[in-house]
Steps between C-alpha positions, in 0.01 A plus 500: 500500500150358570427244750390165336175495698395830332551367135141367467353824643730708277385312195136521597521867568687578178232311310232701662692811416521399135127425487414841640738681264340327211144590637621858523627487148164380373309762685726773351422359153127535585552856611692572181224357286237691691699819448525443130118436482422823688735691281324347193160612638612859508657465159174373353217589751232469239555135463480417874244541762542654844400158645814360339717777655352440844590129460859582391536727800365239739740244344798741556388553864469137576841421345660782700366358827638154402844664428501646845425158650769324299751773574452455872541118459817541293642740753424249783645198314804700404562587868432148604738355240780751583462401867521137427800555277683709763389287782407815687255792491600763239394857453245556223653715226 
């Protein structure tokens, strides 16, 4: 059972967790789209320029970096929320 004084913090932390999971989802969609575009480039190289491929690769790299940031944030918020729910420090799984 949680302490009543933790309820506001639990709700705020859970909302932040939801926001970050959604951001991660959006970034994953961007990576998936970049993957399809890169694949399309190699399926039809004559219709694309190398400049376009470089842009796609840069886009994928930037999205991967954002994924790492949001993953770290999700991990932290998950730990924080579990700690609040348990009322004590828990081991990270």
